[in-house]
N, C-alpha and C positions, 0 to 999 in steps of 0.2 A: 539742103542748106541749114535748116533748123537743127537737124541732128548734129552736123559738124560744129555749128556755133555752140550747141549745148556741150559737145565734147571739149571745146576750147576752155570751158570752165575748170577743166582739170588743172589748169595753170595755178589756180588757188591752192590746190592740193600739193602740187610740186613746190610752190613758194613756201608753204607752211613747213614742208619737210626740209627745205634748204635753209630757211631762216630760223626755224624753231628747234628742229631736232638735230641737224648736223652739228651745231656747236657743242652739244653734249658728247658726241662721239669724239670730236676734235680735242676737247678737254681731257678725254681719257686716252689720247694718243692714237686714236683710230682716224687716220686722215685719208688713206687711199680709197676705201669704198665710197665715202661721200663724194670725192672728186669724180670718180667713174660714174656714179649714179647721177650726179648733176649734169655731166656731159650727155648722158642718154636722155635725161629730161629735156635738155635743150634740143636734142635731135627730134624728139617727139613733138615739141612745140613747133619746130620748123616744118615738120611734115604736115600737121593739120592746118597750119597757116597757109602753106602752099596749096593744099587742097581747096581751102576756102577761096583763095585768089583765083585758082583755076576754074572753080565752079562759077564764080562771079563773072569771069571773062568768057568762058566757053559754054556755060550752061550745063556742063556735065563733067564727070571725072570717071576714070577707069575703076571698075570694081576691084581690080588687082591692087590699086593704090589704096583704096579704102581698107582692103583686107590687110595690107602691109601695116597701116597705122594701127588697126585693131590688134594685130599680133604684137606690135611693140608695146602698146598700152597694157595688154594682158601680161606680157612678159615682165614689165615693170611691177605690176601688182604682185606677181609671184616673188620677185626679188625683195619687195618691201615686206611681205609676209614672212618669208623664209630666211632672209638675211638681215634686213634693217631692224625689224622689231626685236628679234632675239638679241642683237647687239645692244640695243637701247636698254634692255632690261637691267643690265649691270651698270648703266651710266646715268640713270635718272632716279632721283629720290622724290619724295612728296613735294618738296619746294619746287623742283624742276617741273613736275606735272602741273602745279599751280601756275607757274610762269607760262607754260605752253597754253593752258586753258585761257588765261587772261589775254595773251597776245594773239590767240587765234581770231579774236574779234577784229583785230587790226588788218588781217589778211583776208579772212573769210574762208568758207568751205565751198565744196562743189557738190552738185546734185542734191541739194537740200531736200529732205523729205523722202529720200529713197536712194537706191543705187549704192555706189561705193561708199559714200559718206552720208550717213543718215542724220548726222548732227548738223545743227545750224550755228552761226555765230552766237545767237541768243542762248542756245543750249550751253555752249562753252562758257558764256558769261555767267549764266545762272549757276553752273557747276563751280566756277571759280569763286563767285561771291559767297556761296554756301561754305565751301571748304576753307576759304580765306578767313571767314568770320570764325570758324571753328578753331583755326590755327593762330588767330590774332594777327593776321597779316593786314597790311594797309598799302594802298598804291603809292602814297606819298608820306614817308616818314623821314624827316630831315635827319641827317647824320648827327648823332648825339655828340660827336667830337667837335662839331662846328657850333659855336655859340656866338651870340651877338651878331654883328654885321661882317660881311665879307668886304674888306677894304682893298680898293684898287687905286692905282696912281691918280686916276681922274674922277674918283667918286667911290660910292659904297652902296651895297645892297644887303638886304636880309637874304637868307638862303631861298626862301619862298619867292621873294620878289625876283631874284635872278632866274629861278626855274621858270616862272610864268612869263618873264620878259622874253626869254629864249623861245618858249613855246608859242609866243604871240607872233613872232616873225613869219612872214609869208614864205621865206626861204627855209628849206630843210637843212639843218647843220649837223655834220658828223665830224668828230675829232678823233684822229688816230695818233697815238703817241709816238715818240721817237723809237720805241721798241716794236713798232708796227702792230700794236694791239689796239682794238677799238676801245676808247675811253669814255665817249659821250656821244649822244645824239639827241636832238631836240624832238619834242613830241607834239607838234602842231596838229590842229584838227584835220587838215587836208594834206596828208603825206602823199608825195609823188611815188616814191619807191618804199616798199615795206622795210621797216626797221623794228626790231623787237629787242627787248631787254636781255634776252639770252645771248645776244652777240657781244655784250660787254666783256672785254678780255679776249675776244676772238682775234686770231691773227688775220690781218687784212687780206692776206692771200686767199683765205678761205671764204671771204665775203663776196667774191666775184666768180661768175661762171668761168669754167676753164678757157673758153674761147677769148675772153677779154683779159685774162690774167697777165699775159706778157706785156700788154700796154700799161697796166697798173704798176707792175714791177719796174718797168723802165722809167715811168714818171717819178716814182718814189726814189729810185736810184739817182735820178737827175737832181731831185730836191736835196737829197743828202749830200751829194757832191758839190752842190752850189751851182750847177749848170743851168738850173731853171728856178724861177720863183713862183710860177703859176702855170696852169694849163686849163684849157677849156674844151668842152665837147658839147654837142647839141643833138637832140633827137626830135624828129617829127613823129608824134604818136597820135594818129587820128587828127583831131582838131587841136591837140596840145602841141606846143613847141617848148621843149624842156631844155634848159640851159644848165649844164653841170660844170662847176668851176672848182679847181683844186688850188690851194695855196700852201706854200711851204711856210710853216710857223717858225720864226727865228727871233731871238732876243737882240738887244742892241749890239751884242758882240758877234752877231751872225751865227750863233750856236743853234743848231737844228733841234726843234722841240716836237715836231710832228707835222701832220697834214690836216688841213681843214677842208672838208668838202661842203660846198654850198650848192644846193639844187633848187631851181625855181621854174615854175611854169610861166612863160613870158609871152604867150600869144597876144594877150591884151596890150602889153607894152609895145609890141611890134607895130601895132596899128595906131599908136599915138601920133598926133600931128599938131603943129602950132604950139601953143603953150597954155598952161593953166596954173595960175599963181594964187597965193593966199589973198592977194589984193583983188582977185576977180578977173 
């Protein structure tokens, strides 16, 4: 059981690949290999999760099933070394490497201290800070084209105030424009699903695993056609109950501007009872 649960940490490796590296291939017009690889990643995830459930229920699993998982994992390692990495060489510059190093701390690594990935999130952060300082990079540099305050119909913010207000919300927010490209996501301290800056400009169809893509495309199609204004999904993940809501963003003339995704862990809200007001 301990070995299987250790193997499940490979999910961090796959998530980093899917969220940090694939966007650079897609920007270069290489879309088919990432989709195929993501589909196989999900198959491997399903295989080891099934083995863990079987072992918890029956107390044992077949050696042939363990061997099958090992074969798939090793096959994926070969594909990453011989197909993925060579393709990335022509798609990533030094700035891209800095972005991947910085955002690796958001997702994490697997098998820290040895094995497939010997680096840790702190190693990636240290490498990023050193190289970023040498290149004059900063995590938060306001757009120089934006000066003064951002004026909205109901008030105004400075750029920094707006950024930190959005990052303070307990909900994770992602905005996808009318062109189906990711435009923004909030960066709160406790993210539910990984979001990294390399996804900005990424087609939304490439942000989801192949098995859920049809549902996403149908929802966005309904939003654009005006058939729906919102949609909700929820996931029970261990002790967490995750609510994911999608809203069509339209102006007063009902012109479509994009999709807002709002994700929140609401297990605490589900247990509320009675009332609690500011008056006590």
